[in-house]
C-alpha positions in Angstrom: 141.8 104.7 134.7 140.5 101.7 132.7 140.1 102.0 129.0 136.8 101.2 127.6 136.9 98.7 124.8 134.8 99.7 121.9 133.8 96.7 119.8 133.0 97.6 116.2 130.9 95.0 114.4 131.0 95.2 110.7 129.3 92.9 108.4 126.0 92.4 106.7 122.9 94.3 107.5 120.9 91.1 107.8 121.6 87.8 109.5 122.2 84.5 107.8 118.7 83.3 108.4 117.3 86.4 106.7 119.3 85.6 103.6 118.1 82.0 103.6 114.5 83.2 103.8 115.1 85.7 101.0 116.4 82.9 98.8 113.3 80.8 99.6 111.1 83.8 98.7 112.9 84.4 95.5 112.4 80.7 94.5 108.6 81.1 95.3 108.5 84.1 93.0 110.3 82.3 90.2 107.8 79.4 90.5 104.9 81.9 90.2 106.3 83.4 87.0 107.0 79.9 85.6 103.4 79.0 86.3 102.2 82.1 84.5 104.2 81.5 81.4 103.0 79.8 78.2 99.7 79.7 76.5 100.7 81.2 73.2 99.2 80.0 69.9 101.3 78.5 67.1 99.2 80.4 64.5 98.7 84.1 65.2 95.3 83.9 63.5 93.9 81.2 65.8 92.8 82.1 69.4 94.1 79.8 72.1 91.7 79.8 75.1 94.4 78.2 77.2 95.7 81.6 78.2 92.7 82.0 80.5 93.4 78.8 82.5 93.0 78.6 86.3 96.8 78.2 86.6 97.6 81.4 84.8 94.8 83.7 86.0 94.4 82.6 89.6 97.1 80.3 91.0 100.2 82.0 89.6 99.3 85.5 90.9 98.4 84.1 94.3 101.8 82.4 94.5 103.5 85.6 93.4 101.8 87.7 96.1 102.7 85.1 98.7 106.3 85.2 97.5 106.5 89.0 97.7 104.9 88.9 101.2 107.4 86.3 102.2 110.2 88.5 100.9 108.9 91.4 103.1 108.8 89.1 106.1 112.4 87.8 105.4 113.7 91.4 105.2 111.8 92.6 108.3 112.6 89.6 110.5 114.9 90.6 113.3 118.1 88.6 113.2 119.0 86.5 116.3 121.8 87.9 118.4 124.4 85.3 119.5 126.0 87.4 122.3 
């Protein structure tokens, strides 16, 4: 009677490519938060209208949403099997 060899594969839940994509997504999210930062006034009694710039109100949130969607894709992407 031949013995069946059971191969146990232990390791990470995701593949190497998934982790690379997650790092790219994290970098995109960080860029979005950096674009959103700033716009404070030096004097608290003076209003600074720069807080309502296109970069902070429109561009940065769109980049953040893209980054979070990219993270979801990176997690859900099926890793390639090298068997």
